[in-house]
C-alpha positions in Angstrom: 94.4 127.9 98.4 91.2 127.2 100.2 89.8 130.6 99.3 90.8 130.1 95.6 89.0 126.7 95.5 86.0 128.2 97.2 85.9 131.1 94.7 86.4 129.0 91.6 84.2 126.1 92.8 85.8 123.4 90.6 84.1 120.0 90.1 87.5 118.3 89.7 91.1 119.1 90.3 93.9 117.9 88.0 97.4 118.3 89.4 100.2 118.8 87.0 103.4 117.2 88.4 104.5 115.8 91.7 104.9 119.2 93.4 101.3 120.4 93.3 99.9 117.7 95.6 102.2 118.8 98.4 100.2 122.0 98.6 96.9 120.5 97.8 97.0 117.7 100.4 96.4 120.1 103.3 93.0 120.8 101.8 92.2 117.6 99.9 93.3 114.7 102.1 92.5 112.1 99.5 95.6 113.3 97.6 97.9 112.0 100.3 99.0 108.9 98.4 100.5 111.2 95.8 102.8 112.8 98.3 103.9 109.5 99.8 104.7 107.8 96.4 108.2 108.2 95.1 107.3 107.9 91.4 104.3 108.0 89.1 104.9 104.3 88.5 104.2 103.7 92.2 101.0 105.9 92.0 99.9 104.0 88.9 100.7 100.6 90.4 98.5 101.4 93.4 95.7 102.6 91.1 95.9 106.0 92.8 96.1 108.4 89.8 92.4 109.2 90.2 90.9 109.7 93.7 87.3 110.2 94.8 87.1 113.4 96.8 84.8 113.6 99.9 86.7 116.2 102.0 85.8 119.2 99.9 82.3 120.0 98.9 81.5 120.1 95.2 84.7 118.5 94.1 84.0 115.0 92.8 87.5 113.7 91.8 91.1 114.6 91.7 93.7 113.3 89.2 97.5 113.7 88.8 99.2 114.1 85.5 102.8 114.5 84.5 104.3 117.9 84.7 104.2 119.2 81.1 107.9 120.2 81.1 108.9 116.6 82.0 106.1 114.8 80.0 108.1 113.7 77.0 110.8 112.2 79.2 108.4 110.4 81.5 105.2 109.5 79.7 106.4 106.0 78.9 106.2 105.2 82.6 102.5 106.1 83.0 99.7 103.5 83.0 96.0 103.8 83.7 93.5 101.0 83.3 94.7 99.2 80.2 96.5 102.1 78.7 100.1 103.2 78.8 102.0 106.4 78.1 100.2 109.2 76.4 97.1 107.1 76.1 97.0 106.5 79.8 96.9 110.2 80.6 94.2 110.8 77.9 92.1 107.9 79.5 92.6 109.5 82.9 91.3 112.8 81.7 88.4 111.2 80.0 87.5 109.5 83.3 87.7 112.8 85.1 85.4 114.4 82.5 83.0 111.5 82.7 82.7 111.7 86.5 82.2 115.5 86.4 79.5 115.2 83.6 77.7 112.4 85.4 77.6 114.1 88.8 74.2 115.1 90.0 73.7 118.9 89.9 73.5 120.8 93.1 71.6 124.0 93.8 73.6 127.0 93.0 
């Protein structure tokens, strides 16, 4: 995974579902709260759906969204800032995009 991230050089990582962080946490230690939480509700309650990333160069933030295959069933449990459900995940993605766009450019 480290080689893939190095090759792609993403500015942000968005995990889909609760299984992805289990693999990612070995590289991006800031995602650790996602692996310890039992539910998305717990992640949201701890304001941990979006994390600042310092452990991997060039990546600004990481976020966790519902797995698309379980989204319809679980979206009502999501909250981010003052939004709930579908709107919470949209607000989360907008925050990711804003952070990536406002990040100072580095030499390539």
